[in-house]
N, C-alpha and C positions, 0 to 999 in steps of 0.2 A: 209366555203371555201373548194373547192375541192382540191384533192391531186395535180393535175397538176398546179393549181394556187399557191398552197403553195410551191411546188418545184421550180417554176419559181421565186417566191419571194426570196428563198434562193439562187438560182443560180445568181440572180442579185447582190449579195453581193461579188461575186468572179470574178476575171479577170485572165485569164491564169492559173487557178487552185489555185490562191492565194486569200485569204480573203482580201478585200480592205476596208471593213467597218464593224463595230460591231453596229447593230441597237440600237437606244436609246429606241424605243418603245418596251415595254415588250413582247407583242405577237410575234412580228417579231424576237426579240432576242431569245425567247424560241424556235421558229422553227429552228433558226440557231444552238442553243445548241443541240437540238434533232438530227439535221443533223450531227453535229460534234461527237456526242456520239454513233452514229449508229455502227461504226466498233468495239465498245467495247462490243457488245452483246455476249452472250454465257456463262455468269456466271463465267468465270475465271478471276482472278486478272491479270491486265496488269501492269508490272513493270513501275515505274515512268520514267525511261530512255526511254522505248519504247513509252510511252504516249508523252513525249517531242519530240521524233523523228517524230511521226505521226503528231502531231499538228504543229511542226516546218516546215513541208512541206507546210502548208497553210498560216502560219503567223509567223512573226519574234518573236512576244511576246507569245511564247508557254506557259509561266507561267500563263498569264492572261487567255488564252484559256483553260488551265487545271483547273484553279480556278473557272471560270464562271459556268461550268456544275456541279461542286460540290455544289456551292451556289444555283444553280437552281434546284438541285435534280436529274439531269440526271445521274450523277456518284457519287459513294461513294469512300471514300479514307480510306485505312487501318489506324489504330491508329498511326502507326509509319511513315505513309506517303510514304511507299515503293511501294504500288500498288493501282490501281484504278479498280473499277468494275462498270459495267452498272447497273442501277436500273431497276426495272420492266418496 
């Protein structure tokens, strides 16, 4: 799948900048999680409060959106849960 088609697939999940659906299909969900994790690149830990604020801008259930990329391997969480970091 080319980048344009993948991006369009992710964009279709949003309306007015808000996420309206979390895909059930694993491949599409993975593309969404990659998209959501993109701002966390750079290797620095992002405090949980900031993660919640960023994800809360796109969906009311920021806790689920924070959890899914950790489970999917796009983000790691510090042992104490205070900060999140983008994986490779």
